C-alpha positions as CSV (number, residue, x, y, z in Angstrom):
1,M,64.4,233.2,189.1
2,A,62.7,230.5,191.1
3,K,63.9,226.9,191.2
4,P,61.9,224.5,189.3
5,K,60.1,221.8,191.4
6,F,60.0,219.2,188.9
7,N,62.7,217.0,187.9
8,L,63.0,214.4,184.8
9,T,64.7,212.2,186.9
10,A,62.4,210.5,189.4
11,V,63.4,209.4,193.0
12,P,64.0,205.8,193.5
13,T,61.2,206.0,196.3
14,F,58.3,207.9,197.4
15,K,55.9,207.9,200.5
16,A,52.2,208.0,200.2
17,D,49.5,207.4,202.7
18,V,47.4,204.1,202.4
19,S,44.0,204.3,204.0
20,I,44.0,200.8,205.7
21,P,40.2,199.8,206.3
22,V,39.2,198.7,210.0
23,P,36.3,196.8,210.3
24,G,33.9,198.3,212.6
25,G,35.9,201.6,212.7
26,K,37.1,204.3,210.8
27,S,39.9,203.7,208.0
28,V,43.5,204.5,209.5
29,N,46.2,206.2,207.3
30,V,49.5,204.2,207.2
31,E,52.6,205.8,205.4
32,F,54.2,203.5,203.0
33,T,57.4,203.8,201.5
34,F,57.0,202.7,197.8
35,K,59.5,201.9,195.0
36,H,59.2,203.8,191.8
37,R,58.8,202.2,188.4
38,G,59.1,203.8,184.8
39,K,56.6,203.4,182.3
40,G,58.1,200.1,181.0
41,Q,58.4,198.6,184.2
42,F,55.2,199.5,185.5
43,R,53.5,197.9,182.4
44,E,55.4,194.7,183.0
45,F,54.5,194.8,186.9
46,V,50.7,195.3,185.9
47,E,50.8,192.5,183.4
48,G,52.3,190.2,185.7
49,L,50.1,190.8,188.7
50,S,47.4,188.0,188.2
51,D,50.1,185.3,188.8
52,R,51.4,186.6,192.1
53,E,50.2,186.6,195.7
54,D,49.6,189.9,197.3
55,I,52.1,189.6,199.8
56,D,54.8,189.1,197.3
57,V,53.5,192.1,195.4
58,I,53.4,194.2,198.5
59,K,57.2,193.3,199.2
60,D,58.1,194.3,195.5
61,I,56.3,197.6,195.5
62,A,57.3,198.9,198.9
63,S,60.3,199.0,201.3
64,G,58.8,200.3,204.5
65,W,56.0,201.7,206.5
66,E,55.5,203.9,209.4
67,L,54.4,201.2,211.8
68,E,56.6,200.0,214.8
69,E,56.7,196.5,213.5
70,S,59.4,195.8,211.0
71,F,58.4,195.7,207.3
72,D,58.9,192.0,206.6
73,A,57.1,189.1,205.2
74,E,55.6,187.9,208.5
75,N,54.3,191.3,209.4
76,I,52.8,191.9,206.2
77,E,51.0,188.5,206.3
78,K,49.7,189.5,209.9
79,M,48.3,192.8,208.5
80,A,46.7,190.8,205.6
81,E,45.2,188.4,208.0
82,N,43.7,191.0,210.5
83,Y,42.7,193.4,207.9
84,I,41.5,191.9,204.8
85,G,41.1,194.9,202.7
86,S,44.5,196.2,203.5
87,T,46.6,194.5,200.6
88,R,44.2,195.7,198.0
89,A,44.2,199.3,199.7
90,I,48.1,199.3,199.3
91,I,48.4,197.9,195.7
92,E,45.5,200.2,194.6
93,T,47.5,203.1,196.1
94,Y,50.5,202.2,194.7
95,M,49.1,202.0,191.1
96,R,47.1,205.3,191.8
97,E,50.3,207.1,192.7
98,L,52.3,205.8,190.0
99,S,49.8,206.4,187.2
100,G,49.0,210.1,188.6
101,A,45.2,208.9,188.7
102,R,44.6,211.4,191.6
103,A,45.2,215.4,191.3
104,K,47.4,216.4,194.0
105,N,47.5,220.0,195.4
């Protein structure tokens, strides 16, 4: 009998590609390591979004990225400054991944 691929206990982190918009060019996928949240935690997170800065939200939802630069407040701020649409893309990808809003093959 085949081993099931689904486990009722979620892993604490997951990886997902975020499509970062690059002005005048094609978007670039950057792999982020995101922190998992259960249903109640996710609801609390969403309800508190309006009171937080994007940089703080990103530090809260992610623990790393595949870039050579370290994943820290200074470099997150640098990305946000240079690529205005990046913070929205990161947060939307996280929310979509957690809520299962996109079908995976």
